[in-house]
N, CA, C and O atoms as a CHARMM CRD file, in Angstrom:
* protein
*
  308
    1    1 UNK  N     14.18700 -27.97600 -51.14100 PROA 1      0.00000
    2    1 UNK  CA    15.20500 -27.15500 -51.74500 PROA 1      0.00000
    3    1 UNK  C     14.85600 -25.69000 -51.46900 PROA 1      0.00000
    4    1 UNK  O     13.72100 -25.27400 -51.70300 PROA 1      0.00000
    5    2 UNK  N     15.81100 -24.90900 -50.97900 PROA 2      0.00000
    6    2 UNK  CA    15.53300 -23.51400 -50.65000 PROA 2      0.00000
    7    2 UNK  C     15.55100 -22.63000 -51.90300 PROA 2      0.00000
    8    2 UNK  O     15.93500 -23.07900 -52.98300 PROA 2      0.00000
    9    3 UNK  N     15.14000 -21.39300 -51.74600 PROA 3      0.00000
   10    3 UNK  CA    15.00700 -20.45600 -52.87000 PROA 3      0.00000
   11    3 UNK  C     16.35300 -20.22700 -53.55000 PROA 3      0.00000
   12    3 UNK  O     16.41600 -20.21200 -54.77900 PROA 3      0.00000
   13    4 UNK  N     17.43600 -20.04700 -52.78200 PROA 4      0.00000
   14    4 UNK  CA    18.75300 -19.80800 -53.38200 PROA 4      0.00000
   15    4 UNK  C     19.17900 -20.98300 -54.24400 PROA 4      0.00000
   16    4 UNK  O     19.71500 -20.79100 -55.33600 PROA 4      0.00000
   17    5 UNK  N     18.94800 -22.18600 -53.76800 PROA 5      0.00000
   18    5 UNK  CA    19.30700 -23.37800 -54.53600 PROA 5      0.00000
   19    5 UNK  C     18.48200 -23.46300 -55.80800 PROA 5      0.00000
   20    5 UNK  O     19.00500 -23.83600 -56.85800 PROA 5      0.00000
   21    6 UNK  N     17.18800 -23.12000 -55.73200 PROA 6      0.00000
   22    6 UNK  CA    16.33500 -23.14100 -56.91500 PROA 6      0.00000
   23    6 UNK  C     16.79900 -22.11600 -57.94200 PROA 6      0.00000
   24    6 UNK  O     16.83300 -22.39600 -59.14000 PROA 6      0.00000
   25    7 UNK  N     17.15600 -20.92000 -57.46200 PROA 7      0.00000
   26    7 UNK  CA    17.63900 -19.88200 -58.37200 PROA 7      0.00000
   27    7 UNK  C     18.93400 -20.31600 -59.04600 PROA 7      0.00000
   28    7 UNK  O     19.10200 -20.12900 -60.25100 PROA 7      0.00000
   29    8 UNK  N     19.84000 -20.88900 -58.27900 PROA 8      0.00000
   30    8 UNK  CA    21.10600 -21.34500 -58.83300 PROA 8      0.00000
   31    8 UNK  C     20.88000 -22.44700 -59.86300 PROA 8      0.00000
   32    8 UNK  O     21.50100 -22.44300 -60.92600 PROA 8      0.00000
   33    9 UNK  N     20.00300 -23.38000 -59.55400 PROA 9      0.00000
   34    9 UNK  CA    19.68500 -24.45900 -60.48000 PROA 9      0.00000
   35    9 UNK  C     19.08900 -23.90700 -61.77000 PROA 9      0.00000
   36    9 UNK  O     19.45100 -24.34200 -62.86300 PROA 9      0.00000
   37   10 UNK  N     18.17700 -22.95000 -61.64000 PROA 10     0.00000
   38   10 UNK  CA    17.56300 -22.34900 -62.82600 PROA 10     0.00000
   39   10 UNK  C     18.59800 -21.60400 -63.66400 PROA 10     0.00000
   40   10 UNK  O     18.57900 -21.69600 -64.89200 PROA 10     0.00000
   41   11 UNK  N     19.50200 -20.86800 -63.01500 PROA 11     0.00000
   42   11 UNK  CA    20.54700 -20.14800 -63.73700 PROA 11     0.00000
   43   11 UNK  C     21.47600 -21.10900 -64.46300 PROA 11     0.00000
   44   11 UNK  O     21.85200 -20.85800 -65.60800 PROA 11     0.00000
   45   12 UNK  N     21.84900 -22.20300 -63.81600 PROA 12     0.00000
   46   12 UNK  CA    22.70700 -23.20800 -64.45000 PROA 12     0.00000
   47   12 UNK  C     22.00700 -23.82600 -65.64900 PROA 12     0.00000
   48   12 UNK  O     22.61400 -23.99500 -66.70600 PROA 12     0.00000
   49   13 UNK  N     20.74200 -24.16100 -65.49100 PROA 13     0.00000
   50   13 UNK  CA    19.95000 -24.74100 -66.57100 PROA 13     0.00000
   51   13 UNK  C     19.92300 -23.80700 -67.77500 PROA 13     0.00000
   52   13 UNK  O     20.16500 -24.22200 -68.90800 PROA 13     0.00000
   53   14 UNK  N     19.62300 -22.53900 -67.50800 PROA 14     0.00000
   54   14 UNK  CA    19.53700 -21.58400 -68.60700 PROA 14     0.00000
   55   14 UNK  C     20.90700 -21.28700 -69.21100 PROA 14     0.00000
   56   14 UNK  O     21.01300 -21.06400 -70.41700 PROA 14     0.00000
   57   15 UNK  N     21.95100 -21.28100 -68.39400 PROA 15     0.00000
   58   15 UNK  CA    23.30100 -21.04100 -68.91100 PROA 15     0.00000
   59   15 UNK  C     23.71000 -22.14200 -69.87300 PROA 15     0.00000
   60   15 UNK  O     24.32600 -21.87100 -70.90400 PROA 15     0.00000
   61   16 UNK  N     23.37400 -23.37200 -69.54800 PROA 16     0.00000
   62   16 UNK  CA    23.70600 -24.49400 -70.42700 PROA 16     0.00000
   63   16 UNK  C     22.98400 -24.35300 -71.76000 PROA 16     0.00000
   64   16 UNK  O     23.59600 -24.50400 -72.81800 PROA 16     0.00000
   65   17 UNK  N     21.69500 -24.06600 -71.71500 PROA 17     0.00000
   66   17 UNK  CA    20.92700 -23.96800 -72.94800 PROA 17     0.00000
   67   17 UNK  C     21.23100 -22.69500 -73.72200 PROA 17     0.00000
   68   17 UNK  O     21.02200 -22.65900 -74.93500 PROA 17     0.00000
   69   18 UNK  N     21.71400 -21.65900 -73.06700 PROA 18     0.00000
   70   18 UNK  CA    22.08300 -20.43100 -73.77500 PROA 18     0.00000
   71   18 UNK  C     23.49300 -20.50200 -74.33600 PROA 18     0.00000
   72   18 UNK  O     23.91900 -19.58000 -75.03300 PROA 18     0.00000
   73   19 UNK  N     24.23500 -21.57700 -74.04900 PROA 19     0.00000
   74   19 UNK  CA    25.56300 -21.74700 -74.62500 PROA 19     0.00000
   75   19 UNK  C     25.46500 -21.90100 -76.13800 PROA 19     0.00000
   76   19 UNK  O     26.41200 -21.59200 -76.86100 PROA 19     0.00000
   77   20 UNK  N     24.32100 -22.37700 -76.61300 PROA 20     0.00000
   78   20 UNK  CA    24.06200 -22.53500 -78.02800 PROA 20     0.00000
   79   20 UNK  C     22.80100 -21.75100 -78.37800 PROA 20     0.00000
   80   20 UNK  O     21.72500 -22.33500 -78.50600 PROA 20     0.00000
   81   21 UNK  N     22.92400 -20.41500 -78.53600 PROA 21     0.00000
   82   21 UNK  CA    21.74100 -19.58900 -78.73300 PROA 21     0.00000
   83   21 UNK  C     20.96300 -19.95300 -79.99400 PROA 21     0.00000
   84   21 UNK  O     21.53000 -20.42100 -80.98100 PROA 21     0.00000
   85   22 UNK  N     19.67500 -19.73200 -79.93900 PROA 22     0.00000
   86   22 UNK  CA    18.81100 -20.00300 -81.08200 PROA 22     0.00000
   87   22 UNK  C     19.14600 -19.05600 -82.22800 PROA 22     0.00000
   88   22 UNK  O     19.60100 -17.93300 -82.01100 PROA 22     0.00000
   89   23 UNK  N     18.91800 -19.52100 -83.43400 PROA 23     0.00000
   90   23 UNK  CA    19.21600 -18.70600 -84.61400 PROA 23     0.00000
   91   23 UNK  C     18.36700 -17.43900 -84.62700 PROA 23     0.00000
   92   23 UNK  O     18.80500 -16.40300 -85.12500 PROA 23     0.00000
   93   24 UNK  N     17.16300 -17.51700 -84.08600 PROA 24     0.00000
   94   24 UNK  CA    16.26400 -16.37100 -84.06800 PROA 24     0.00000
   95   24 UNK  C     15.91900 -16.01700 -82.63000 PROA 24     0.00000
   96   24 UNK  O     14.77600 -16.17200 -82.20000 PROA 24     0.00000
   97   25 UNK  N     16.91200 -15.54100 -81.89200 PROA 25     0.00000
   98   25 UNK  CA    16.69700 -15.18300 -80.49100 PROA 25     0.00000
   99   25 UNK  C     15.67800 -14.05800 -80.39700 PROA 25     0.00000
  100   25 UNK  O     15.59700 -13.20300 -81.27900 PROA 25     0.00000
  101   26 UNK  N     14.91900 -14.06700 -79.34300 PROA 26     0.00000
  102   26 UNK  CA    13.88200 -13.06100 -79.13800 PROA 26     0.00000
  103   26 UNK  C     14.49300 -11.71700 -78.77100 PROA 26     0.00000
  104   26 UNK  O     15.51300 -11.65300 -78.08500 PROA 26     0.00000
  105   27 UNK  N     13.86300 -10.65000 -79.23100 PROA 27     0.00000
  106   27 UNK  CA    14.28400  -9.30500 -78.84900 PROA 27     0.00000
  107   27 UNK  C     13.67800  -8.97100 -77.48800 PROA 27     0.00000
  108   27 UNK  O     12.81700  -9.69700 -76.99200 PROA 27     0.00000
  109   28 UNK  N     14.12300  -7.89000 -76.89800 PROA 28     0.00000
  110   28 UNK  CA    13.58000  -7.44500 -75.62400 PROA 28     0.00000
  111   28 UNK  C     12.08400  -7.16100 -75.75100 PROA 28     0.00000
  112   28 UNK  O     11.31500  -7.49400 -74.84900 PROA 28     0.00000
  113   29 UNK  N     11.66800  -6.55200 -76.85500 PROA 29     0.00000
  114   29 UNK  CA    10.23900  -6.28400 -77.07000 PROA 29     0.00000
  115   29 UNK  C      9.44300  -7.58500 -77.18800 PROA 29     0.00000
  116   29 UNK  O      8.32300  -7.67500 -76.68500 PROA 29     0.00000
  117   30 UNK  N     10.02100  -8.59500 -77.85400 PROA 30     0.00000
  118   30 UNK  CA     9.36000  -9.90600 -77.96400 PROA 30     0.00000
  119   30 UNK  C      9.16200 -10.52900 -76.58500 PROA 30     0.00000
  120   30 UNK  O      8.10000 -11.06900 -76.27600 PROA 30     0.00000
  121   31 UNK  N     10.20500 -10.44100 -75.76700 PROA 31     0.00000
  122   31 UNK  CA    10.14600 -11.03300 -74.42400 PROA 31     0.00000
  123   31 UNK  C      9.09000 -10.32800 -73.57800 PROA 31     0.00000
  124   31 UNK  O      8.29300 -10.97600 -72.90000 PROA 31     0.00000
  125   32 UNK  N      9.09000  -8.99600 -73.62100 PROA 32     0.00000
  126   32 UNK  CA     8.10100  -8.24500 -72.84000 PROA 32     0.00000
  127   32 UNK  C      6.68500  -8.57400 -73.29400 PROA 32     0.00000
  128   32 UNK  O      5.78500  -8.69900 -72.46300 PROA 32     0.00000
  129   33 UNK  N      6.47400  -8.71700 -74.60500 PROA 33     0.00000
  130   33 UNK  CA     5.15000  -9.07200 -75.11600 PROA 33     0.00000
  131   33 UNK  C      4.75100 -10.46700 -74.63800 PROA 33     0.00000
  132   33 UNK  O      3.59300 -10.69400 -74.28600 PROA 33     0.00000
  133   34 UNK  N      5.69200 -11.38900 -74.62400 PROA 34     0.00000
  134   34 UNK  CA     5.41000 -12.75000 -74.15200 PROA 34     0.00000
  135   34 UNK  C      5.05700 -12.73800 -72.66600 PROA 34     0.00000
  136   34 UNK  O      4.13500 -13.43800 -72.24600 PROA 34     0.00000
  137   35 UNK  N      5.77800 -11.95200 -71.86700 PROA 35     0.00000
  138   35 UNK  CA     5.48300 -11.85300 -70.44100 PROA 35     0.00000
  139   35 UNK  C      4.11200 -11.21400 -70.21200 PROA 35     0.00000
  140   35 UNK  O      3.34900 -11.66900 -69.36000 PROA 35     0.00000
  141   36 UNK  N      3.80200 -10.16500 -70.96800 PROA 36     0.00000
  142   36 UNK  CA     2.48700  -9.52600 -70.84300 PROA 36     0.00000
  143   36 UNK  C      1.37700 -10.50500 -71.20600 PROA 36     0.00000
  144   36 UNK  O      0.33800 -10.53900 -70.54500 PROA 36     0.00000
  145   37 UNK  N      1.58700 -11.29600 -72.24300 PROA 37     0.00000
  146   37 UNK  CA     0.59200 -12.28800 -72.65100 PROA 37     0.00000
  147   37 UNK  C      0.39800 -13.35400 -71.57200 PROA 37     0.00000
  148   37 UNK  O     -0.66900 -13.96000 -71.46900 PROA 37     0.00000
  149   38 UNK  N      1.44700 -13.57700 -70.76800 PROA 38     0.00000
  150   38 UNK  CA     1.36500 -14.55600 -69.67900 PROA 38     0.00000
  151   38 UNK  C      0.79000 -13.94200 -68.40500 PROA 38     0.00000
  152   38 UNK  O      0.69700 -14.61600 -67.38000 PROA 38     0.00000
  153   39 UNK  N      0.39900 -12.65400 -68.46500 PROA 39     0.00000
  154   39 UNK  CA    -0.25600 -12.03000 -67.32200 PROA 39     0.00000
  155   39 UNK  C      0.63400 -11.17500 -66.43600 PROA 39     0.00000
  156   39 UNK  O      0.20100 -10.74700 -65.36600 PROA 39     0.00000
  157   40 UNK  N      1.86400 -10.91700 -66.85400 PROA 40     0.00000
  158   40 UNK  CA     2.78300 -10.09400 -66.05200 PROA 40     0.00000
  159   40 UNK  C      2.61100  -8.62300 -66.40500 PROA 40     0.00000
  160   40 UNK  O      2.34300  -8.28300 -67.55700 PROA 40     0.00000
  161   41 UNK  N      2.76400  -7.75500 -65.41700 PROA 41     0.00000
  162   41 UNK  CA     2.71300  -6.30700 -65.61000 PROA 41     0.00000
  163   41 UNK  C      3.92600  -5.69700 -64.92300 PROA 41     0.00000
  164   41 UNK  O      4.66300  -6.39300 -64.22500 PROA 41     0.00000
  165   42 UNK  N      4.13300  -4.40400 -65.11800 PROA 42     0.00000
  166   42 UNK  CA     5.23700  -3.66800 -64.48900 PROA 42     0.00000
  167   42 UNK  C      6.56800  -4.41100 -64.70900 PROA 42     0.00000
  168   42 UNK  O      7.32400  -4.64000 -63.76500 PROA 42     0.00000
  169   43 UNK  N      6.83300  -4.77100 -65.93700 PROA 43     0.00000
  170   43 UNK  CA     8.00400  -5.57900 -66.30000 PROA 43     0.00000
  171   43 UNK  C      9.24500  -4.70300 -66.36200 PROA 43     0.00000
  172   43 UNK  O      9.27500  -3.68800 -67.05800 PROA 43     0.00000
  173   44 UNK  N     10.26900  -5.11500 -65.62000 PROA 44     0.00000
  174   44 UNK  CA    11.54600  -4.38800 -65.60400 PROA 44     0.00000
  175   44 UNK  C     12.67200  -5.39500 -65.79100 PROA 44     0.00000
  176   44 UNK  O     12.71200  -6.43000 -65.12500 PROA 44     0.00000
  177   45 UNK  N     13.59500  -5.07900 -66.71000 PROA 45     0.00000
  178   45 UNK  CA    14.74200  -5.95900 -66.92700 PROA 45     0.00000
  179   45 UNK  C     15.79300  -5.68900 -65.86000 PROA 45     0.00000
  180   45 UNK  O     16.02300  -4.54300 -65.47400 PROA 45     0.00000
  181   46 UNK  N     16.42500  -6.75400 -65.39200 PROA 46     0.00000
  182   46 UNK  CA    17.51700  -6.65700 -64.43200 PROA 46     0.00000
  183   46 UNK  C     18.78200  -7.08500 -65.16800 PROA 46     0.00000
  184   46 UNK  O     18.86400  -8.23000 -65.61300 PROA 46     0.00000
  185   47 UNK  N     19.78400  -6.19000 -65.31100 PROA 47     0.00000
  186   47 UNK  CA    21.00100  -6.56900 -66.02700 PROA 47     0.00000
  187   47 UNK  C     21.66700  -7.79300 -65.38900 PROA 47     0.00000
  188   47 UNK  O     21.95000  -7.80800 -64.19100 PROA 47     0.00000
  189   48 UNK  N     21.91300  -8.82900 -66.22500 PROA 48     0.00000
  190   48 UNK  CA    22.51000 -10.04300 -65.67400 PROA 48     0.00000
  191   48 UNK  C     23.30500 -10.82900 -66.71000 PROA 48     0.00000
  192   48 UNK  O     23.46500 -12.04100 -66.56500 PROA 48     0.00000
  193   49 UNK  N     23.79900 -10.17700 -67.73700 PROA 49     0.00000
  194   49 UNK  CA    24.58000 -10.88400 -68.74200 PROA 49     0.00000
  195   49 UNK  C     23.71000 -11.48500 -69.82300 PROA 49     0.00000
  196   49 UNK  O     22.73600 -10.86800 -70.25500 PROA 49     0.00000
  197   50 UNK  N     24.05200 -12.69300 -70.26800 PROA 50     0.00000
  198   50 UNK  CA    23.34800 -13.33400 -71.37700 PROA 50     0.00000
  199   50 UNK  C     21.94600 -13.79600 -71.01100 PROA 50     0.00000
  200   50 UNK  O     21.06400 -13.82100 -71.86900 PROA 50     0.00000
  201   51 UNK  N     21.72700 -14.15300 -69.77900 PROA 51     0.00000
  202   51 UNK  CA    20.41600 -14.62800 -69.35700 PROA 51     0.00000
  203   51 UNK  C     19.55200 -13.41800 -69.03300 PROA 51     0.00000
  204   51 UNK  O     19.92500 -12.57700 -68.21500 PROA 51     0.00000
  205   52 UNK  N     18.41100 -13.33800 -69.67300 PROA 52     0.00000
  206   52 UNK  CA    17.50000 -12.22000 -69.43200 PROA 52     0.00000
  207   52 UNK  C     16.74300 -12.45500 -68.13400 PROA 52     0.00000
  208   52 UNK  O     16.01800 -13.43900 -67.98700 PROA 52     0.00000
  209   53 UNK  N     16.92600 -11.53500 -67.19900 PROA 53     0.00000
  210   53 UNK  CA    16.26900 -11.61300 -65.89800 PROA 53     0.00000
  211   53 UNK  C     15.36200 -10.39500 -65.76200 PROA 53     0.00000
  212   53 UNK  O     15.74100  -9.27700 -66.11000 PROA 53     0.00000
  213   54 UNK  N     14.15000 -10.63800 -65.24600 PROA 54     0.00000
  214   54 UNK  CA    13.16600  -9.57300 -65.11100 PROA 54     0.00000
  215   54 UNK  C     12.52700  -9.60800 -63.73600 PROA 54     0.00000
  216   54 UNK  O     12.49200 -10.64400 -63.07200 PROA 54     0.00000
  217   55 UNK  N     12.02500  -8.45800 -63.32600 PROA 55     0.00000
  218   55 UNK  CA    11.16300  -8.33300 -62.15600 PROA 55     0.00000
  219   55 UNK  C      9.81900  -7.88000 -62.71800 PROA 55     0.00000
  220   55 UNK  O      9.75400  -6.92200 -63.48800 PROA 55     0.00000
  221   56 UNK  N      8.75300  -8.56700 -62.33400 PROA 56     0.00000
  222   56 UNK  CA     7.42300  -8.21100 -62.84000 PROA 56     0.00000
  223   56 UNK  C      6.37700  -8.56200 -61.79500 PROA 56     0.00000
  224   56 UNK  O      6.64700  -9.29000 -60.83900 PROA 56     0.00000
  225   57 UNK  N      5.19500  -8.03800 -61.99400 PROA 57     0.00000
  226   57 UNK  CA     4.08400  -8.30200 -61.08100 PROA 57     0.00000
  227   57 UNK  C      3.07400  -9.20700 -61.77700 PROA 57     0.00000
  228   57 UNK  O      2.74300  -9.01500 -62.94700 PROA 57     0.00000
  229   58 UNK  N      2.59100 -10.19900 -61.02900 PROA 58     0.00000
  230   58 UNK  CA     1.53600 -11.09100 -61.53300 PROA 58     0.00000
  231   58 UNK  C      0.66000 -11.47600 -60.35800 PROA 58     0.00000
  232   58 UNK  O      1.15100 -11.89900 -59.31200 PROA 58     0.00000
  233   59 UNK  N     -0.62400 -11.32700 -60.53900 PROA 59     0.00000
  234   59 UNK  CA    -1.59400 -11.62600 -59.47200 PROA 59     0.00000
  235   59 UNK  C     -1.27500 -10.87200 -58.18800 PROA 59     0.00000
  236   59 UNK  O     -1.44100 -11.40300 -57.09000 PROA 59     0.00000
  237   60 UNK  N     -0.81300  -9.62200 -58.33100 PROA 60     0.00000
  238   60 UNK  CA    -0.54900  -8.77900 -57.17900 PROA 60     0.00000
  239   60 UNK  C      0.75500  -9.04500 -56.45100 PROA 60     0.00000
  240   60 UNK  O      1.02400  -8.41400 -55.43000 PROA 60     0.00000
  241   61 UNK  N      1.57900  -9.97400 -56.95500 PROA 61     0.00000
  242   61 UNK  CA     2.85000 -10.29300 -56.29700 PROA 61     0.00000
  243   61 UNK  C      4.01500  -9.97700 -57.22900 PROA 61     0.00000
  244   61 UNK  O      3.94200 -10.22300 -58.43300 PROA 61     0.00000
  245   62 UNK  N      5.09100  -9.42800 -56.66000 PROA 62     0.00000
  246   62 UNK  CA     6.30700  -9.16600 -57.41900 PROA 62     0.00000
  247   62 UNK  C      7.07000 -10.47600 -57.54400 PROA 62     0.00000
  248   62 UNK  O      7.23800 -11.21000 -56.57000 PROA 62     0.00000
  249   63 UNK  N      7.53000 -10.75500 -58.76100 PROA 63     0.00000
  250   63 UNK  CA     8.20400 -12.03200 -59.02200 PROA 63     0.00000
  251   63 UNK  C      9.48900 -11.80800 -59.81400 PROA 63     0.00000
  252   63 UNK  O      9.59600 -10.86600 -60.59900 PROA 63     0.00000
  253   64 UNK  N     10.46300 -12.69300 -59.59100 PROA 64     0.00000
  254   64 UNK  CA    11.69200 -12.71800 -60.37900 PROA 64     0.00000
  255   64 UNK  C     11.50600 -13.74700 -61.48600 PROA 64     0.00000
  256   64 UNK  O     10.99900 -14.84400 -61.25100 PROA 64     0.00000
  257   65 UNK  N     11.92200 -13.38000 -62.70000 PROA 65     0.00000
  258   65 UNK  CA    11.67400 -14.22300 -63.85600 PROA 65     0.00000
  259   65 UNK  C     12.94000 -14.32600 -64.70700 PROA 65     0.00000
  260   65 UNK  O     13.63200 -13.33400 -64.93500 PROA 65     0.00000
  261   66 UNK  N     13.22500 -15.52800 -65.16500 PROA 66     0.00000
  262   66 UNK  CA    14.29700 -15.75300 -66.13500 PROA 66     0.00000
  263   66 UNK  C     13.64300 -16.11300 -67.46300 PROA 66     0.00000
  264   66 UNK  O     12.66000 -16.85300 -67.49800 PROA 66     0.00000
  265   67 UNK  N     14.19600 -15.58300 -68.56100 PROA 67     0.00000
  266   67 UNK  CA    13.68300 -15.91100 -69.88700 PROA 67     0.00000
  267   67 UNK  C     14.87200 -16.27000 -70.76600 PROA 67     0.00000
  268   67 UNK  O     15.80100 -15.47500 -70.90800 PROA 67     0.00000
  269   68 UNK  N     14.85100 -17.48000 -71.36500 PROA 68     0.00000
  270   68 UNK  CA    15.95500 -17.86800 -72.23700 PROA 68     0.00000
  271   68 UNK  C     15.73700 -17.33000 -73.64800 PROA 68     0.00000
  272   68 UNK  O     14.71700 -16.69800 -73.92400 PROA 68     0.00000
  273   69 UNK  N     16.69200 -17.58000 -74.53700 PROA 69     0.00000
  274   69 UNK  CA    16.64700 -17.00600 -75.88400 PROA 69     0.00000
  275   69 UNK  C     15.51100 -17.55800 -76.73800 PROA 69     0.00000
  276   69 UNK  O     15.18700 -16.98000 -77.77500 PROA 69     0.00000
  277   70 UNK  N     14.90400 -18.66000 -76.32300 PROA 70     0.00000
  278   70 UNK  CA    13.77200 -19.21600 -77.06800 PROA 70     0.00000
  279   70 UNK  C     12.43600 -18.76100 -76.49300 PROA 70     0.00000
  280   70 UNK  O     11.38200 -19.08400 -77.04100 PROA 70     0.00000
  281   71 UNK  N     12.47400 -18.00500 -75.38200 PROA 71     0.00000
  282   71 UNK  CA    11.25200 -17.49500 -74.78100 PROA 71     0.00000
  283   71 UNK  C     10.70500 -18.32500 -73.64000 PROA 71     0.00000
  284   71 UNK  O      9.61300 -18.04800 -73.14300 PROA 71     0.00000
  285   72 UNK  N     11.44100 -19.33600 -73.21600 PROA 72     0.00000
  286   72 UNK  CA    10.99300 -20.15100 -72.07400 PROA 72     0.00000
  287   72 UNK  C     11.03200 -19.29600 -70.81600 PROA 72     0.00000
  288   72 UNK  O     12.06500 -18.71000 -70.49100 PROA 72     0.00000
  289   73 UNK  N      9.91700 -19.22200 -70.11300 PROA 73     0.00000
  290   73 UNK  CA     9.79400 -18.40500 -68.90100 PROA 73     0.00000
  291   73 UNK  C      9.96700 -19.28900 -67.68000 PROA 73     0.00000
  292   73 UNK  O      9.30000 -20.31600 -67.55000 PROA 73     0.00000
  293   74 UNK  N     10.87100 -18.88800 -66.77400 PROA 74     0.00000
  294   74 UNK  CA    11.08300 -19.61500 -65.52300 PROA 74     0.00000
  295   74 UNK  C     10.88200 -18.63600 -64.37600 PROA 74     0.00000
  296   74 UNK  O     11.69200 -17.72900 -64.18000 PROA 74     0.00000
  297   75 UNK  N      9.81700 -18.81500 -63.62600 PROA 75     0.00000
  298   75 UNK  CA     9.53300 -17.95800 -62.49500 PROA 75     0.00000
  299   75 UNK  C     10.29800 -18.46800 -61.27700 PROA 75     0.00000
  300   75 UNK  O     10.27600 -19.66300 -60.98200 PROA 75     0.00000
  301   76 UNK  N     10.97300 -17.56400 -60.57300 PROA 76     0.00000
  302   76 UNK  CA    11.80400 -17.95200 -59.44200 PROA 76     0.00000
  303   76 UNK  C     11.10100 -17.82900 -58.10300 PROA 76     0.00000
  304   76 UNK  O     11.61400 -18.33500 -57.10500 PROA 76     0.00000
  305   77 UNK  N      9.96800 -17.18900 -58.04200 PROA 77     0.00000
  306   77 UNK  CA     9.27700 -17.03500 -56.76700 PROA 77     0.00000
  307   77 UNK  C      7.95300 -17.73400 -56.78000 PROA 77     0.00000
  308   77 UNK  O      7.23200 -17.70900 -55.78300 PROA 77     0.00000
């Protein structure tokens, strides 16, 4: 499966689960803290609607990341 297909699959997955948002959705600060705890640095949000998309660095590589309202992290690269 190529990268575009993986990204599309991940977006569809998160869109389905974000159709029913959690009662206590994470704030942007919560998400950034969770990403930092997972080893990401230089975290930047990419505007993309309801699904929180970020660009961050981990282990010296820039990565695209999706985070759902419950804090599940899905790395796209």
